[in-house]
N, C-alpha and C positions, 0 to 999 in steps of 0.2 A: 098493834095492827088490829083493825076492827073487822072481824069476820062476819060475813053476811049470813052464816048458818053455823050451828054448834059444831065444835070440834068433834071429829069422829062421825059426823053425819055422812051418810052415803049419798053420792050423786049418781043418779041413774043415768046411763048413757043416753037412753031414749028421750030423757027430759031436757037434755042440753044440746042445742043446735050446734052442728059441727060443719067445718069446711069440707066439701066433697073431695077436693084434690089432696088435702094434707091429713085429714082425719083429726085436725086440731079444733079446739073450741072456736066457734066463729068469732072473728075479731082479733084472735091471737095469731092467725096465720101470718099476717103482715109483720107483726112483731117478731115472730119466729124467723122470718126471712132476714130481718135486720140483724138478729142475733147471729145467724149463720154468716152473714157478710162480715160482721165485726170479728167473729172467731177466725175467719179466713184472713182478715187483715192482720190480726195479732200473730197468726202463724207465719205470715209472710214477712212482716216488718217488726215484729217483736216489740221491745220497749219503746221504740219511736212513736208507736201509736198510743201506747199507754200513758207516756209522759214525755212531752216535747223537751228536747235538750236545749242547752244554751246556744244561742245563735249570734252572729255578728250582724251589723247593719246590712241592708239589702245589697249594696254595691259589691260586697265580697263574693256574691254568687255569680258575678260576671264570668263569662267563658273566655276562652282564648280569643284574642282580638282578631287575628288573621293567620290561620295555619299556614306555615311555610314548609314546603317539602323539597325545594330546590337545593342546589349545592350551598354549603355554608362553611365559613372559615372559623366557626365557633370552636374554641378550645377551653376545656375545663382546667383552670389553674390548679396547682398543687394545693392540697388541703393544708391550711395553716395548722401548725402543731397545736394539739389540744392543750389548753392551759390547765394543769392539774396541781400547780404549786400553790403555796399559801397566797392569799389575796391581801398582801401588804404592799401598798403602793404609795409613793410620795404624792402629795397634793400640789396642783399647779399654783395654789395660793400659799404654799409653804412660807412661813416667816411673816405672813400678813397678820394684822390684828384681828380682833373678833369679827369685824365686818367681812372678812374673807373677800376683799374686793380688789386687792392689788396682786397682779400676776407676777409670779416668780419664774422668769424664763428658763433658768437652769433646772428647776424642779419640774417645770412643765415638760421639758425635753426628756427628763428621766421618766416621767409618767408616761409620755407617748411611747417611748422605747419599750418600757416594761409591759405595756398593755397592747402592743402592736398586733399580736396574734388574735387577741379578742376583737379588736376593732376591725381587723381584716375579715374575720368571720362575719361580723355584723353587716359590714358594708357589702361583702361578697354575696352573702345569701340574699340580701335585699335586691341587689342588682340581678342575680340569677333568676329570682322569682319574677321580677318585672320583665326580664327578657323572655322567660318562658310564657308568661301570660300574654305577651305581645305576639310571639312567634310560634309557640307550641312545639318546639323541637325537643324530642325525647332526651337528647344529650344535655340540654339545659336543666331539665328536671333531674336527670341522673346525677348531675354535678351537685345540685342542692342536697339530694339525698345522701350522696357520698360525704359531703362536708359535715352535715348535721349528724349523720350516722356515726362518723368517726369520733366526733366530740361526745356524742351520747354514750358510745361504748367505753370511752375513757372516763366517763362520769366527770367531765370537765366542769370547772367553775364551782365545785361543790365544797371547797375547803371551808372549814369552820375556824381557821386561823386567819383572821382578817382585821383590817382597820376600816375607818369610815370610807376612805376612797375605794378600798377593796370591795366592800359590800355594795357600794354605789355602782361599781363596774358590773357586778353580778346582776343587779336589777336592770341596768341599762341594756345589757346583752340579752337578758331574758325577754324584755319588752321588744327589742328589735327582732329577735328570732321568731318568737311565738306570733307576733303580729304579721310578719311576712308569711309564716306558715298558714295563716288563716285563708289566704288567697288560694292556696293549693287545696286545703281541706274542704272548703265550701264552694269552690267554683263548679258551675254547672257542667264544665268539661270533664269533671271527675278524674283529675290527673293521678290521684293516689289510689284509684281502684285496683290497680295491678301491683301495688306496692304496700299492701296492708301490714306485712310483718315489719318492714323498715319504719313505716309510719308509727306503728305501735311502740317501737323502740324509742323513737325520737320524742313522742308525746309523753312517754313515761319519764324521760329525762326532764322535759319541761315541767312536769308535775313535781318532780323532786326539787328542781330549782325553785319553783314557786313556793313550795312548802318552806324552803330555807329563807327565801325573801320575806315571807310572812314572819318568820322568827326574827330575822334581821331588823325589821322595821316596826314591830309591834310594841305597844305600851311605852312609847316615848313621851316624855313630858311635853306639854304644849309649846313651850319655848324652843324646843328642839325640832318641832314638826314644821317643815318647810317644803320647798319644791322637790327635794330628794324623796320625801315620803309620798308626794303626789306621783312621781315617776315610778316609785315602787308599786303603788296601787295600780297604775296603768299596766305595768308588766304582769301583775297578778290577774288583772281583768282579761288581758289578751290570752294568758295561759288558761284561765278558767274556761273560756269559750273553746280554746283549742283542745282541752282535755275533758270538757263537760263536767267541771267540778263546781257544784253549787256552793260549797264551803269557801272556795277561793273567790267566787263572785261576790258572796256576802261580805267577805273581808274587804274587798276593793270598795264596795259601796259604803261600808262603815268608814273607811279612811277618806273617801270622798266627802262624806258628811262632816267629818272633822275639818277638812280643808275649807269647805264652804262656810263653816261657822267661824273661820278665822278671818274671813273677808269683812271689813268694817263697813259702816253705813255709806262711806264715800267710795268704796270699791278698792281700798288699799289692803294689802297683806302686811301686818305689822312685822312679821319675821323677815320679809323681803325688804322692807324699808330699812332694815339694819345694814343692808349691803351698800350703803352710802351712794357713791356715784353710779353704781350698777343696779340700783333699786328698780328703776323702770325696766331695765333689761331682764332682771330676774322675775318681775311681775309677768312680763311677756313669756318668759321661759316656764312659768308655772301653768300657763294656759293650755298647752298641747295635751298633757296627760289628763287634765281635768275635763277638757272638752271631749276627749275620746272616751273617757269613762262614762260621761253623761250620755253620749251617743250610744254606746254599747248597752248601758242600762235601759235606755228607751227601747232598744231593739228587743229587750227581754221583759218588757212590760213594767219597768220601774222608771218612773219619772222623777228625777232628782232636781229638775229645774227650780221648783219652788223652795228648795232648801235655803234657809236663812234669807227669806224674802228675795229670792232670785239672785243669789250671790254670784253665780257664774256669769250671768248677764252683766251685773254691776262691775265685776272684775274686768271683763272684756271691754266694756265701754270705757272704763278708766284707762286701760292701756292704750286703746285707740285714740282717745283724746290726748293722752300723755305724749304719744308719738308726734302729734301736731303741736302740742304746747306742753313741754315737760316741767314748766314752772311749778305746778301743784306738787310734784315730787320734791323739788328743791324746798318748797315751803314746808313740806312735811319733815324732811330730815336734814335740811340745811346744806345739801350738796348739789352742785351742778351735775346734771346727768351725762354719763358717757353714752353717746348715741351710736357708737360704731356698730354693734351687733344689730341694732334696730334698722340699719340700712340694707340688711340682707333679706331678700324676699322669702327664702325658705324658713326664716324664723317666724313667719306668720302662717305656717301650715295649719294651725289651729282654726283658722277662719273656715276651712272646709267643714269640719263637724259642727262648728259654732253656728254657721249660717244654715245648717240643716236643723238645728235645734231652735233657732230664733229667726224672726223675719228681719233680715239684714236690710239696712237702708240702701238707697240707690248709690250713695257715696261709698259705702262699705263694699257693695257688690262690684262697683267699678274698680275699687282698689284690689279686691280679690281676683277679678278677671285679668287685671293688668299683670299680676304676679304669677298667675297660673302657668304651667302646672306645678303643684306643690308636691315635691318628693322629699320624704324624710325617712331615712333608714331606721331611726329610732321609733317611728310610728308605723313601720311596716311597708314603706315604699311610696307608691303613687296614690296620694289621698284624693287628688282630683279625679282620677279614674273611679274611685269608690263613691265620692259624694257629688260630683258634677261632671259625669262622663260626656255630656253634650258639649260642655265648654272645651274639653280636651280635644274632641273631634274637630272643633273649629280652628284649632291652633295650626 
């Protein structure tokens, strides 16, 4: 620091002009006022002023749509039994070859039966939150807090005795629950303001689950990284924002970059091409978590769109063109594509975040509008309400 006079030199009060109202050196009075304002803000708002926390995209701040106070026949269903057993489940592709593309109906039923309580929780919480954000009835919110609080207290889904299907269920559930939670946490209606203790309990459970998901899906060889890893990264991203954990956010971004660098020059994912007749369907299935991560990254000042020369845009374009003409996929892996899943509108929920990240063409927007509203419990509920609320109001 360059001093204008020697250290220790006295400054005579009469020689230095001062502000009459404050007694401060002239020119410093205004700065002093700013300091006092900042000090007051820090006292009132604490760390929020010093360092902004992680946030979701703007649509998550929406308030309750239309508060309803009249009679209601709403009833909160019984809490599904918390799943605390080992996460060892049969795969619906049991007995299939390496492509994992042939459904085994018997093992699928066993899988559905053994994971029923988990799926009931995912779907139930998503529905409850959507209902609450629509109607604002306290019982709807209480129901969500009761369901999640019960599972949090039981430390459910935390078993370290798991197989691939088991750890997949863990990350799917975490993504569903934490992304639904974001609507409550960030809504301008402040629904959690009177429920801080329960919210803290639930968010700590999300954090524990996210830490385990990171362990489950870290350091895999590239040939093993596919849509499952992308969905794991999405669950960790949603949890990062729900719990304001920058380390989780960074892990999700790191996994996104790995995914983006798997997209080849033509927009194909080599590990999804291995799924034979279901390759196009799995390319489409890879897009929701990646588009959501990119959207959440952008909300926090991180633009991942340029990664690998615009890989996400290339992948989306490849899927959309493949839905119209799947022959490039057959040319790539020799298999006629199974288009069954691609006829279901909700499978294109990724268009909501994608069209917020890129300028979608008129045809793409028309397709999106025809299929709205997009509701996906694995992505936290009503994505149209988040990304294109005006469109939903017109429906």
